[in-house]
mmCIF file of the N, C-alpha and C atoms, coordinates in Angstrom:
data_MODEL
# 
_entry.id   MODEL 
# 
loop_
_atom_site.group_PDB 
_atom_site.id 
_atom_site.type_symbol 
_atom_site.label_atom_id 
_atom_site.label_alt_id 
_atom_site.label_comp_id 
_atom_site.label_asym_id 
_atom_site.label_entity_id 
_atom_site.label_seq_id 
_atom_site.pdbx_PDB_ins_code 
_atom_site.Cartn_x 
_atom_site.Cartn_y 
_atom_site.Cartn_z 
_atom_site.occupancy 
_atom_site.B_iso_or_equiv 
_atom_site.pdbx_formal_charge 
_atom_site.auth_seq_id 
_atom_site.auth_comp_id 
_atom_site.auth_asym_id 
_atom_site.auth_atom_id 
_atom_site.pdbx_PDB_model_num 
ATOM 1   N N  . MET A 1 1  ? 118.504 90.505  102.514 1.00 0.00 ? 1  MET A N  1 
ATOM 2   C CA . MET A 1 1  ? 118.600 91.735  101.752 1.00 0.00 ? 1  MET A CA 1 
ATOM 3   C C  . MET A 1 1  ? 119.650 91.572  100.651 1.00 0.00 ? 1  MET A C  1 
ATOM 4   N N  . HIS A 1 2  ? 119.421 92.302  99.585  1.00 0.00 ? 2  HIS A N  1 
ATOM 5   C CA . HIS A 1 2  ? 120.333 92.300  98.448  1.00 0.00 ? 2  HIS A CA 1 
ATOM 6   C C  . HIS A 1 2  ? 120.546 93.735  97.977  1.00 0.00 ? 2  HIS A C  1 
ATOM 7   N N  . LEU A 1 3  ? 121.677 93.939  97.334  1.00 0.00 ? 3  LEU A N  1 
ATOM 8   C CA . LEU A 1 3  ? 121.883 95.181  96.598  1.00 0.00 ? 3  LEU A CA 1 
ATOM 9   C C  . LEU A 1 3  ? 121.493 94.920  95.153  1.00 0.00 ? 3  LEU A C  1 
ATOM 10  N N  . TYR A 1 4  ? 120.687 95.809  94.606  1.00 0.00 ? 4  TYR A N  1 
ATOM 11  C CA . TYR A 1 4  ? 120.299 95.750  93.200  1.00 0.00 ? 4  TYR A CA 1 
ATOM 12  C C  . TYR A 1 4  ? 120.956 96.944  92.516  1.00 0.00 ? 4  TYR A C  1 
ATOM 13  N N  . ILE A 1 5  ? 121.773 96.665  91.524  1.00 0.00 ? 5  ILE A N  1 
ATOM 14  C CA . ILE A 1 5  ? 122.565 97.711  90.875  1.00 0.00 ? 5  ILE A CA 1 
ATOM 15  C C  . ILE A 1 5  ? 122.185 97.784  89.402  1.00 0.00 ? 5  ILE A C  1 
ATOM 16  N N  . TRP A 1 6  ? 121.694 98.954  89.013  1.00 0.00 ? 6  TRP A N  1 
ATOM 17  C CA . TRP A 1 6  ? 121.396 99.214  87.605  1.00 0.00 ? 6  TRP A CA 1 
ATOM 18  C C  . TRP A 1 6  ? 122.400 100.229 87.086  1.00 0.00 ? 6  TRP A C  1 
ATOM 19  N N  . ARG A 1 7  ? 122.939 99.967  85.896  1.00 0.00 ? 7  ARG A N  1 
ATOM 20  C CA . ARG A 1 7  ? 123.866 100.894 85.243  1.00 0.00 ? 7  ARG A CA 1 
ATOM 21  C C  . ARG A 1 7  ? 123.442 101.033 83.790  1.00 0.00 ? 7  ARG A C  1 
ATOM 22  N N  . HIS A 1 8  ? 123.508 102.252 83.312  1.00 0.00 ? 8  HIS A N  1 
ATOM 23  C CA . HIS A 1 8  ? 123.224 102.467 81.901  1.00 0.00 ? 8  HIS A CA 1 
ATOM 24  C C  . HIS A 1 8  ? 124.101 103.598 81.395  1.00 0.00 ? 8  HIS A C  1 
ATOM 25  N N  . SER A 1 9  ? 124.741 103.358 80.272  1.00 0.00 ? 9  SER A N  1 
ATOM 26  C CA . SER A 1 9  ? 125.625 104.354 79.676  1.00 0.00 ? 9  SER A CA 1 
ATOM 27  C C  . SER A 1 9  ? 125.136 104.707 78.288  1.00 0.00 ? 9  SER A C  1 
ATOM 28  N N  . LYS A 1 10 ? 125.181 105.997 77.988  1.00 0.00 ? 10 LYS A N  1 
ATOM 29  C CA . LYS A 1 10 ? 124.853 106.474 76.651  1.00 0.00 ? 10 LYS A CA 1 
ATOM 30  C C  . LYS A 1 10 ? 126.094 107.035 75.955  1.00 0.00 ? 10 LYS A C  1 
ATOM 31  N N  . HIS A 1 11 ? 127.269 106.729 76.472  1.00 0.00 ? 11 HIS A N  1 
ATOM 32  C CA . HIS A 1 11 ? 128.515 107.244 75.890  1.00 0.00 ? 11 HIS A CA 1 
ATOM 33  C C  . HIS A 1 11 ? 128.664 106.872 74.428  1.00 0.00 ? 11 HIS A C  1 
ATOM 34  N N  . PHE A 1 12 ? 128.178 105.706 74.041  1.00 0.00 ? 12 PHE A N  1 
ATOM 35  C CA . PHE A 1 12 ? 128.368 105.239 72.672  1.00 0.00 ? 12 PHE A CA 1 
ATOM 36  C C  . PHE A 1 12 ? 127.041 105.136 71.925  1.00 0.00 ? 12 PHE A C  1 
ATOM 37  N N  . SER A 1 13 ? 126.065 105.937 72.323  1.00 0.00 ? 13 SER A N  1 
ATOM 38  C CA . SER A 1 13 ? 124.760 105.913 71.664  1.00 0.00 ? 13 SER A CA 1 
ATOM 39  C C  . SER A 1 13 ? 124.861 106.422 70.239  1.00 0.00 ? 13 SER A C  1 
ATOM 40  N N  . SER A 1 14 ? 123.977 105.898 69.404  1.00 0.00 ? 14 SER A N  1 
ATOM 41  C CA . SER A 1 14 ? 123.899 106.370 68.029  1.00 0.00 ? 14 SER A CA 1 
ATOM 42  C C  . SER A 1 14 ? 122.442 106.274 67.590  1.00 0.00 ? 14 SER A C  1 
ATOM 43  N N  . TRP A 1 15 ? 122.146 106.764 66.407  1.00 0.00 ? 15 TRP A N  1 
ATOM 44  C CA . TRP A 1 15 ? 120.781 106.695 65.897  1.00 0.00 ? 15 TRP A CA 1 
ATOM 45  C C  . TRP A 1 15 ? 120.313 105.261 65.746  1.00 0.00 ? 15 TRP A C  1 
ATOM 46  N N  . SER A 1 16 ? 121.235 104.325 65.607  1.00 0.00 ? 16 SER A N  1 
ATOM 47  C CA . SER A 1 16 ? 120.851 102.922 65.472  1.00 0.00 ? 16 SER A CA 1 
ATOM 48  C C  . SER A 1 16 ? 120.361 102.333 66.797  1.00 0.00 ? 16 SER A C  1 
ATOM 49  N N  . MET A 1 17 ? 120.489 103.087 67.883  1.00 0.00 ? 17 MET A N  1 
ATOM 50  C CA . MET A 1 17 ? 120.094 102.603 69.209  1.00 0.00 ? 17 MET A CA 1 
ATOM 51  C C  . MET A 1 17 ? 118.888 103.384 69.732  1.00 0.00 ? 17 MET A C  1 
ATOM 52  N N  . LEU A 1 18 ? 117.936 103.676 68.869  1.00 0.00 ? 18 LEU A N  1 
ATOM 53  C CA . LEU A 1 18 ? 116.799 104.500 69.263  1.00 0.00 ? 18 LEU A CA 1 
ATOM 54  C C  . LEU A 1 18 ? 115.920 103.853 70.331  1.00 0.00 ? 18 LEU A C  1 
ATOM 55  N N  . ASP A 1 19 ? 115.929 102.541 70.423  1.00 0.00 ? 19 ASP A N  1 
ATOM 56  C CA . ASP A 1 19 ? 115.102 101.857 71.410  1.00 0.00 ? 19 ASP A CA 1 
ATOM 57  C C  . ASP A 1 19 ? 115.846 101.628 72.725  1.00 0.00 ? 19 ASP A C  1 
ATOM 58  N N  . GLU A 1 20 ? 116.915 102.347 72.919  1.00 0.00 ? 20 GLU A N  1 
ATOM 59  C CA . GLU A 1 20 ? 117.722 102.223 74.122  1.00 0.00 ? 20 GLU A CA 1 
ATOM 60  C C  . GLU A 1 20 ? 116.939 102.732 75.343  1.00 0.00 ? 20 GLU A C  1 
ATOM 61  N N  . PRO A 1 21 ? 117.091 102.090 76.505  1.00 0.00 ? 21 PRO A N  1 
ATOM 62  C CA . PRO A 1 21 ? 116.379 102.565 77.694  1.00 0.00 ? 21 PRO A CA 1 
ATOM 63  C C  . PRO A 1 21 ? 116.825 103.968 78.117  1.00 0.00 ? 21 PRO A C  1 
ATOM 64  N N  . HIS A 1 22 ? 115.941 104.674 78.757  1.00 0.00 ? 22 HIS A N  1 
ATOM 65  C CA . HIS A 1 22 ? 116.244 105.981 79.358  1.00 0.00 ? 22 HIS A CA 1 
ATOM 66  C C  . HIS A 1 22 ? 115.795 105.877 80.807  1.00 0.00 ? 22 HIS A C  1 
ATOM 67  N N  . ILE A 1 23 ? 116.741 105.541 81.720  1.00 0.00 ? 23 ILE A N  1 
ATOM 68  C CA . ILE A 1 23 ? 116.366 105.124 83.074  1.00 0.00 ? 23 ILE A CA 1 
ATOM 69  C C  . ILE A 1 23 ? 116.167 106.252 84.079  1.00 0.00 ? 23 ILE A C  1 
ATOM 70  N N  . HIS A 1 24 ? 116.645 107.452 83.760  1.00 0.00 ? 24 HIS A N  1 
ATOM 71  C CA . HIS A 1 24 ? 116.492 108.583 84.689  1.00 0.00 ? 24 HIS A CA 1 
ATOM 72  C C  . HIS A 1 24 ? 115.741 109.697 83.990  1.00 0.00 ? 24 HIS A C  1 
ATOM 73  N N  . ARG A 1 25 ? 114.975 110.450 84.755  1.00 0.00 ? 25 ARG A N  1 
ATOM 74  C CA . ARG A 1 25 ? 114.148 111.510 84.166  1.00 0.00 ? 25 ARG A CA 1 
ATOM 75  C C  . ARG A 1 25 ? 114.993 112.649 83.589  1.00 0.00 ? 25 ARG A C  1 
ATOM 76  N N  . ALA A 1 26 ? 116.186 112.859 84.135  1.00 0.00 ? 26 ALA A N  1 
ATOM 77  C CA . ALA A 1 26 ? 117.077 113.907 83.626  1.00 0.00 ? 26 ALA A CA 1 
ATOM 78  C C  . ALA A 1 26 ? 117.859 113.373 82.426  1.00 0.00 ? 26 ALA A C  1 
ATOM 79  N N  . SER A 1 27 ? 118.433 114.279 81.676  1.00 0.00 ? 27 SER A N  1 
ATOM 80  C CA . SER A 1 27 ? 119.317 113.880 80.589  1.00 0.00 ? 27 SER A CA 1 
ATOM 81  C C  . SER A 1 27 ? 120.640 113.414 81.205  1.00 0.00 ? 27 SER A C  1 
ATOM 82  N N  . TYR A 1 28 ? 121.227 112.349 80.670  1.00 0.00 ? 28 TYR A N  1 
ATOM 83  C CA . TYR A 1 28 ? 122.453 111.826 81.263  1.00 0.00 ? 28 TYR A CA 1 
ATOM 84  C C  . TYR A 1 28 ? 123.305 111.126 80.209  1.00 0.00 ? 28 TYR A C  1 
ATOM 85  N N  . LEU A 1 29 ? 124.586 110.979 80.518  1.00 0.00 ? 29 LEU A N  1 
ATOM 86  C CA . LEU A 1 29 ? 125.471 110.128 79.730  1.00 0.00 ? 29 LEU A CA 1 
ATOM 87  C C  . LEU A 1 29 ? 125.649 108.777 80.409  1.00 0.00 ? 29 LEU A C  1 
ATOM 88  N N  . GLN A 1 30 ? 125.694 108.788 81.727  1.00 0.00 ? 30 GLN A N  1 
ATOM 89  C CA . GLN A 1 30 ? 125.781 107.543 82.481  1.00 0.00 ? 30 GLN A CA 1 
ATOM 90  C C  . GLN A 1 30 ? 124.944 107.698 83.733  1.00 0.00 ? 30 GLN A C  1 
ATOM 91  N N  . ALA A 1 31 ? 124.133 106.697 84.019  1.00 0.00 ? 31 ALA A N  1 
ATOM 92  C CA . ALA A 1 31 ? 123.302 106.703 85.218  1.00 0.00 ? 31 ALA A CA 1 
ATOM 93  C C  . ALA A 1 31 ? 123.489 105.387 85.949  1.00 0.00 ? 31 ALA A C  1 
ATOM 94  N N  . ASP A 1 32 ? 123.647 105.471 87.251  1.00 0.00 ? 32 ASP A N  1 
ATOM 95  C CA . ASP A 1 32 ? 123.809 104.303 88.108  1.00 0.00 ? 32 ASP A CA 1 
ATOM 96  C C  . ASP A 1 32 ? 122.912 104.487 89.318  1.00 0.00 ? 32 ASP A C  1 
ATOM 97  N N  . VAL A 1 33 ? 122.303 103.410 89.749  1.00 0.00 ? 33 VAL A N  1 
ATOM 98  C CA . VAL A 1 33 ? 121.545 103.455 90.999  1.00 0.00 ? 33 VAL A CA 1 
ATOM 99  C C  . VAL A 1 33 ? 121.705 102.103 91.684  1.00 0.00 ? 33 VAL A C  1 
ATOM 100 N N  . THR A 1 34 ? 121.908 102.146 92.998  1.00 0.00 ? 34 THR A N  1 
ATOM 101 C CA . THR A 1 34 ? 122.043 100.944 93.809  1.00 0.00 ? 34 THR A CA 1 
ATOM 102 C C  . THR A 1 34 ? 121.018 101.022 94.926  1.00 0.00 ? 34 THR A C  1 
ATOM 103 N N  . VAL A 1 35 ? 120.246 99.950  95.077  1.00 0.00 ? 35 VAL A N  1 
ATOM 104 C CA . VAL A 1 35 ? 119.167 99.925  96.066  1.00 0.00 ? 35 VAL A CA 1 
ATOM 105 C C  . VAL A 1 35 ? 119.346 98.710  96.968  1.00 0.00 ? 35 VAL A C  1 
ATOM 106 N N  . LEU A 1 36 ? 119.217 98.924  98.273  1.00 0.00 ? 36 LEU A N  1 
ATOM 107 C CA . LEU A 1 36 ? 119.211 97.834  99.245  1.00 0.00 ? 36 LEU A CA 1 
ATOM 108 C C  . LEU A 1 36 ? 117.758 97.470  99.508  1.00 0.00 ? 36 LEU A C  1 
ATOM 109 N N  . ALA A 1 37 ? 117.386 96.225  99.204  1.00 0.00 ? 37 ALA A N  1 
ATOM 110 C CA . ALA A 1 37 ? 115.992 95.810  99.358  1.00 0.00 ? 37 ALA A CA 1 
ATOM 111 C C  . ALA A 1 37 ? 115.914 94.289  99.463  1.00 0.00 ? 37 ALA A C  1 
ATOM 112 N N  . PRO A 1 38 ? 114.793 93.778  99.963  1.00 0.00 ? 38 PRO A N  1 
ATOM 113 C CA . PRO A 1 38 ? 114.644 92.327  100.078 1.00 0.00 ? 38 PRO A CA 1 
ATOM 114 C C  . PRO A 1 38 ? 114.294 91.636  98.757  1.00 0.00 ? 38 PRO A C  1 
ATOM 115 N N  . SER A 1 39 ? 113.812 92.390  97.761  1.00 0.00 ? 39 SER A N  1 
ATOM 116 C CA . SER A 1 39 ? 113.449 91.811  96.467  1.00 0.00 ? 39 SER A CA 1 
ATOM 117 C C  . SER A 1 39 ? 113.573 92.876  95.383  1.00 0.00 ? 39 SER A C  1 
ATOM 118 N N  . ILE A 1 40 ? 113.596 92.427  94.138  1.00 0.00 ? 40 ILE A N  1 
ATOM 119 C CA . ILE A 1 40 ? 113.686 93.377  93.032  1.00 0.00 ? 40 ILE A CA 1 
ATOM 120 C C  . ILE A 1 40 ? 112.436 94.251  92.968  1.00 0.00 ? 40 ILE A C  1 
ATOM 121 N N  . GLU A 1 41 ? 111.283 93.674  93.269  1.00 0.00 ? 41 GLU A N  1 
ATOM 122 C CA . GLU A 1 41 ? 110.050 94.467  93.241  1.00 0.00 ? 41 GLU A CA 1 
ATOM 123 C C  . GLU A 1 41 ? 110.067 95.549  94.320  1.00 0.00 ? 41 GLU A C  1 
ATOM 124 N N  . ALA A 1 42 ? 110.603 95.222  95.497  1.00 0.00 ? 42 ALA A N  1 
ATOM 125 C CA . ALA A 1 42 ? 110.725 96.228  96.560  1.00 0.00 ? 42 ALA A CA 1 
ATOM 126 C C  . ALA A 1 42 ? 111.714 97.318  96.148  1.00 0.00 ? 42 ALA A C  1 
ATOM 127 N N  . ALA A 1 43 ? 112.792 96.935  95.466  1.00 0.00 ? 43 ALA A N  1 
ATOM 128 C CA . ALA A 1 43 ? 113.773 97.916  94.989  1.00 0.00 ? 43 ALA A CA 1 
ATOM 129 C C  . ALA A 1 43 ? 113.133 98.852  93.967  1.00 0.00 ? 43 ALA A C  1 
ATOM 130 N N  . LEU A 1 44 ? 112.371 98.285  93.037  1.00 0.00 ? 44 LEU A N  1 
ATOM 131 C CA . LEU A 1 44 ? 111.705 99.116  92.028  1.00 0.00 ? 44 LEU A CA 1 
ATOM 132 C C  . LEU A 1 44 ? 110.647 100.017 92.654  1.00 0.00 ? 44 LEU A C  1 
ATOM 133 N N  . ALA A 1 45 ? 109.978 99.542  93.701  1.00 0.00 ? 45 ALA A N  1 
ATOM 134 C CA . ALA A 1 45 ? 108.985 100.371 94.394  1.00 0.00 ? 45 ALA A CA 1 
ATOM 135 C C  . ALA A 1 45 ? 109.658 101.578 95.058  1.00 0.00 ? 45 ALA A C  1 
ATOM 136 N N  . LEU A 1 46 ? 110.824 101.362 95.652  1.00 0.00 ? 46 LEU A N  1 
ATOM 137 C CA . LEU A 1 46 ? 111.569 102.484 96.253  1.00 0.00 ? 46 LEU A CA 1 
ATOM 138 C C  . LEU A 1 46 ? 111.970 103.493 95.185  1.00 0.00 ? 46 LEU A C  1 
ATOM 139 N N  . LEU A 1 47 ? 112.400 103.000 94.035  1.00 0.00 ? 47 LEU A N  1 
ATOM 140 C CA . LEU A 1 47 ? 112.780 103.902 92.948  1.00 0.00 ? 47 LEU A CA 1 
ATOM 141 C C  . LEU A 1 47 ? 111.568 104.652 92.398  1.00 0.00 ? 47 LEU A C  1 
ATOM 142 N N  . ALA A 1 48 ? 110.430 103.996 92.328  1.00 0.00 ? 48 ALA A N  1 
ATOM 143 C CA . ALA A 1 48 ? 109.210 104.661 91.876  1.00 0.00 ? 48 ALA A CA 1 
ATOM 144 C C  . ALA A 1 48 ? 108.812 105.757 92.857  1.00 0.00 ? 48 ALA A C  1 
ATOM 145 N N  . ASP A 1 49 ? 108.934 105.491 94.149  1.00 0.00 ? 49 ASP A N  1 
ATOM 146 C CA . ASP A 1 49 ? 108.613 106.496 95.177  1.00 0.00 ? 49 ASP A CA 1 
ATOM 147 C C  . ASP A 1 49 ? 109.544 107.695 95.100  1.00 0.00 ? 49 ASP A C  1 
ATOM 148 N N  . ASN A 1 50 ? 110.790 107.455 94.689  1.00 0.00 ? 50 ASN A N  1 
ATOM 149 C CA . ASN A 1 50 ? 111.766 108.536 94.571  1.00 0.00 ? 50 ASN A CA 1 
ATOM 150 C C  . ASN A 1 50 ? 111.356 109.546 93.514  1.00 0.00 ? 50 ASN A C  1 
ATOM 151 N N  . GLY A 1 51 ? 110.769 109.065 92.418  1.00 0.00 ? 51 GLY A N  1 
ATOM 152 C CA . GLY A 1 51 ? 110.270 109.953 91.373  1.00 0.00 ? 51 GLY A CA 1 
ATOM 153 C C  . GLY A 1 51 ? 111.264 110.353 90.301  1.00 0.00 ? 51 GLY A C  1 
ATOM 154 N N  . ASN A 1 52 ? 112.537 110.034 90.456  1.00 0.00 ? 52 ASN A N  1 
ATOM 155 C CA . ASN A 1 52 ? 113.541 110.422 89.462  1.00 0.00 ? 52 ASN A CA 1 
ATOM 156 C C  . ASN A 1 52 ? 113.875 109.315 88.480  1.00 0.00 ? 52 ASN A C  1 
ATOM 157 N N  . TRP A 1 53 ? 113.467 108.110 88.784  1.00 0.00 ? 53 TRP A N  1 
ATOM 158 C CA . TRP A 1 53 ? 113.857 106.947 87.985  1.00 0.00 ? 53 TRP A CA 1 
ATOM 159 C C  . TRP A 1 53 ? 112.677 106.425 87.189  1.00 0.00 ? 53 TRP A C  1 
ATOM 160 N N  . ASN A 1 54 ? 112.920 106.057 85.938  1.00 0.00 ? 54 ASN A N  1 
ATOM 161 C CA . ASN A 1 54 ? 111.892 105.494 85.064  1.00 0.00 ? 54 ASN A CA 1 
ATOM 162 C C  . ASN A 1 54 ? 111.852 103.987 85.300  1.00 0.00 ? 54 ASN A C  1 
ATOM 163 N N  . VAL A 1 55 ? 110.943 103.561 86.150  1.00 0.00 ? 55 VAL A N  1 
ATOM 164 C CA . VAL A 1 55 ? 110.887 102.161 86.566  1.00 0.00 ? 55 VAL A CA 1 
ATOM 165 C C  . VAL A 1 55 ? 110.616 101.230 85.388  1.00 0.00 ? 55 VAL A C  1 
ATOM 166 N N  . GLU A 1 56 ? 109.735 101.604 84.494  1.00 0.00 ? 56 GLU A N  1 
ATOM 167 C CA . GLU A 1 56 ? 109.454 100.741 83.345  1.00 0.00 ? 56 GLU A CA 1 
ATOM 168 C C  . GLU A 1 56 ? 110.695 100.556 82.473  1.00 0.00 ? 56 GLU A C  1 
ATOM 169 N N  . GLU A 1 57 ? 111.510 101.588 82.362  1.00 0.00 ? 57 GLU A N  1 
ATOM 170 C CA . GLU A 1 57 ? 112.761 101.465 81.609  1.00 0.00 ? 57 GLU A CA 1 
ATOM 171 C C  . GLU A 1 57 ? 113.779 100.612 82.378  1.00 0.00 ? 57 GLU A C  1 
ATOM 172 N N  . LEU A 1 58 ? 113.805 100.761 83.703  1.00 0.00 ? 58 LEU A N  1 
ATOM 173 C CA . LEU A 1 58 ? 114.711 99.935  84.513  1.00 0.00 ? 58 LEU A CA 1 
ATOM 174 C C  . LEU A 1 58 ? 114.369 98.459  84.385  1.00 0.00 ? 58 LEU A C  1 
ATOM 175 N N  . ARG A 1 59 ? 113.097 98.139  84.210  1.00 0.00 ? 59 ARG A N  1 
ATOM 176 C CA . ARG A 1 59 ? 112.681 96.742  84.048  1.00 0.00 ? 59 ARG A CA 1 
ATOM 177 C C  . ARG A 1 59 ? 113.280 96.118  82.783  1.00 0.00 ? 59 ARG A C  1 
ATOM 178 N N  . ARG A 1 60 ? 113.686 96.930  81.836  1.00 0.00 ? 60 ARG A N  1 
ATOM 179 C CA . ARG A 1 60 ? 114.293 96.420  80.601  1.00 0.00 ? 60 ARG A CA 1 
ATOM 180 C C  . ARG A 1 60 ? 115.743 95.995  80.797  1.00 0.00 ? 60 ARG A C  1 
ATOM 181 N N  . ILE A 1 61 ? 116.327 96.387  81.911  1.00 0.00 ? 61 ILE A N  1 
ATOM 182 C CA . ILE A 1 61 ? 117.738 96.106  82.192  1.00 0.00 ? 61 ILE A CA 1 
ATOM 183 C C  . ILE A 1 61 ? 117.804 95.108  83.348  1.00 0.00 ? 61 ILE A C  1 
ATOM 184 N N  . THR A 1 62 ? 118.582 94.073  83.199  1.00 0.00 ? 62 THR A N  1 
ATOM 185 C CA . THR A 1 62 ? 118.785 93.131  84.299  1.00 0.00 ? 62 THR A CA 1 
ATOM 186 C C  . THR A 1 62 ? 119.795 93.726  85.267  1.00 0.00 ? 62 THR A C  1 
ATOM 187 N N  . PRO A 1 63 ? 119.392 93.959  86.510  1.00 0.00 ? 63 PRO A N  1 
ATOM 188 C CA . PRO A 1 63 ? 120.345 94.540  87.455  1.00 0.00 ? 63 PRO A CA 1 
ATOM 189 C C  . PRO A 1 63 ? 121.364 93.506  87.919  1.00 0.00 ? 63 PRO A C  1 
ATOM 190 N N  . GLU A 1 64 ? 122.490 94.004  88.364  1.00 0.00 ? 64 GLU A N  1 
ATOM 191 C CA . GLU A 1 64 ? 123.428 93.143  89.079  1.00 0.00 ? 64 GLU A CA 1 
ATOM 192 C C  . GLU A 1 64 ? 122.854 92.960  90.470  1.00 0.00 ? 64 GLU A C  1 
ATOM 193 N N  . VAL A 1 65 ? 122.796 91.728  90.951  1.00 0.00 ? 65 VAL A N  1 
ATOM 194 C CA . VAL A 1 65 ? 122.235 91.440  92.275  1.00 0.00 ? 65 VAL A CA 1 
ATOM 195 C C  . VAL A 1 65 ? 123.372 90.964  93.162  1.00 0.00 ? 65 VAL A C  1 
ATOM 196 N N  . VAL A 1 66 ? 123.559 91.667  94.288  1.00 0.00 ? 66 VAL A N  1 
ATOM 197 C CA . VAL A 1 66 ? 124.634 91.336  95.216  1.00 0.00 ? 66 VAL A CA 1 
ATOM 198 C C  . VAL A 1 66 ? 124.016 90.919  96.545  1.00 0.00 ? 66 VAL A C  1 
ATOM 199 N N  . PRO A 1 67 ? 124.044 89.617  96.871  1.00 0.00 ? 67 PRO A N  1 
ATOM 200 C CA . PRO A 1 67 ? 123.570 89.189  98.175  1.00 0.00 ? 67 PRO A CA 1 
ATOM 201 C C  . PRO A 1 67 ? 124.557 89.643  99.249  1.00 0.00 ? 67 PRO A C  1 
ATOM 202 N N  . LEU A 1 68 ? 124.037 89.937  100.409 1.00 0.00 ? 68 LEU A N  1 
ATOM 203 C CA . LEU A 1 68 ? 124.892 90.478  101.477 1.00 0.00 ? 68 LEU A CA 1 
ATOM 204 C C  . LEU A 1 68 ? 125.169 89.433  102.551 1.00 0.00 ? 68 LEU A C  1 
ATOM 205 N N  . ASP A 1 69 ? 125.471 88.204  102.134 1.00 0.00 ? 69 ASP A N  1 
ATOM 206 C CA . ASP A 1 69 ? 125.685 87.139  103.103 1.00 0.00 ? 69 ASP A CA 1 
ATOM 207 C C  . ASP A 1 69 ? 127.146 86.703  103.244 1.00 0.00 ? 69 ASP A C  1 
ATOM 208 N N  . GLU A 1 70 ? 128.046 87.301  102.454 1.00 0.00 ? 70 GLU A N  1 
ATOM 209 C CA . GLU A 1 70 ? 129.459 86.957  102.562 1.00 0.00 ? 70 GLU A CA 1 
ATOM 210 C C  . GLU A 1 70 ? 130.298 88.116  102.039 1.00 0.00 ? 70 GLU A C  1 
ATOM 211 N N  . PRO A 1 71 ? 131.576 88.192  102.444 1.00 0.00 ? 71 PRO A N  1 
ATOM 212 C CA . PRO A 1 71 ? 132.440 89.268  101.953 1.00 0.00 ? 71 PRO A CA 1 
ATOM 213 C C  . PRO A 1 71 ? 132.611 89.187  100.444 1.00 0.00 ? 71 PRO A C  1 
ATOM 214 N N  . ARG A 1 72 ? 132.644 90.336  99.796  1.00 0.00 ? 72 ARG A N  1 
ATOM 215 C CA . ARG A 1 72 ? 132.799 90.384  98.342  1.00 0.00 ? 72 ARG A CA 1 
ATOM 216 C C  . ARG A 1 72 ? 133.093 91.816  97.920  1.00 0.00 ? 72 ARG A C  1 
ATOM 217 N N  . ILE A 1 73 ? 133.603 91.979  96.728  1.00 0.00 ? 73 ILE A N  1 
ATOM 218 C CA . ILE A 1 73 ? 133.719 93.296  96.133  1.00 0.00 ? 73 ILE A CA 1 
ATOM 219 C C  . ILE A 1 73 ? 132.318 93.687  95.688  1.00 0.00 ? 73 ILE A C  1 
ATOM 220 N N  . VAL A 1 74 ? 131.850 94.822  96.130  1.00 0.00 ? 74 VAL A N  1 
ATOM 221 C CA . VAL A 1 74 ? 130.481 95.230  95.815  1.00 0.00 ? 74 VAL A CA 1 
ATOM 222 C C  . VAL A 1 74 ? 130.435 95.971  94.491  1.00 0.00 ? 74 VAL A C  1 
ATOM 223 N N  . ILE A 1 75 ? 131.284 96.969  94.320  1.00 0.00 ? 75 ILE A N  1 
ATOM 224 C CA . ILE A 1 75 ? 131.266 97.748  93.086  1.00 0.00 ? 75 ILE A CA 1 
ATOM 225 C C  . ILE A 1 75 ? 132.705 98.059  92.675  1.00 0.00 ? 75 ILE A C  1 
ATOM 226 N N  . SER A 1 76 ? 132.972 97.888  91.397  1.00 0.00 ? 76 SER A N  1 
ATOM 227 C CA . SER A 1 76 ? 134.216 98.393  90.838  1.00 0.00 ? 76 SER A CA 1 
ATOM 228 C C  . SER A 1 76 ? 133.849 99.028  89.513  1.00 0.00 ? 76 SER A C  1 
ATOM 229 N N  . HIS A 1 77 ? 134.524 100.092 89.162  1.00 0.00 ? 77 HIS A N  1 
ATOM 230 C CA . HIS A 1 77 ? 134.170 100.818 87.954  1.00 0.00 ? 77 HIS A CA 1 
ATOM 231 C C  . HIS A 1 77 ? 135.446 101.370 87.326  1.00 0.00 ? 77 HIS A C  1 
ATOM 232 N N  . VAL A 1 78 ? 135.594 101.130 86.042  1.00 0.00 ? 78 VAL A N  1 
ATOM 233 C CA . VAL A 1 78 ? 136.723 101.669 85.291  1.00 0.00 ? 78 VAL A CA 1 
ATOM 234 C C  . VAL A 1 78 ? 136.142 102.347 84.065  1.00 0.00 ? 78 VAL A C  1 
ATOM 235 N N  . ASP A 1 79 ? 136.461 103.619 83.881  1.00 0.00 ? 79 ASP A N  1 
ATOM 236 C CA . ASP A 1 79 ? 135.974 104.377 82.733  1.00 0.00 ? 79 ASP A CA 1 
ATOM 237 C C  . ASP A 1 79 ? 137.163 105.007 82.061  1.00 0.00 ? 79 ASP A C  1 
ATOM 238 N N  . GLY A 1 80 ? 137.396 104.670 80.827  1.00 0.00 ? 80 GLY A N  1 
ATOM 239 C CA . GLY A 1 80 ? 138.570 105.243 80.214  1.00 0.00 ? 80 GLY A CA 1 
ATOM 240 C C  . GLY A 1 80 ? 138.602 105.069 78.733  1.00 0.00 ? 80 GLY A C  1 
# 
């Protein structure tokens, strides 16, 4: 199993970034989703079943993949 982590921020969006992904159905400034699954396709299938995530847009972003076979920092986030 792996953790698949997608993050997308629109904090610095501008008109020059019109082709930017929109990964969640709601309006957002920052969206993050982490899925535990055996493969990226299984993770995307879970997100599709959820109904809130735009899977085709998520495919445009390479997720961070965290294997769960050894100790590690899973997530750290600094916003400032």
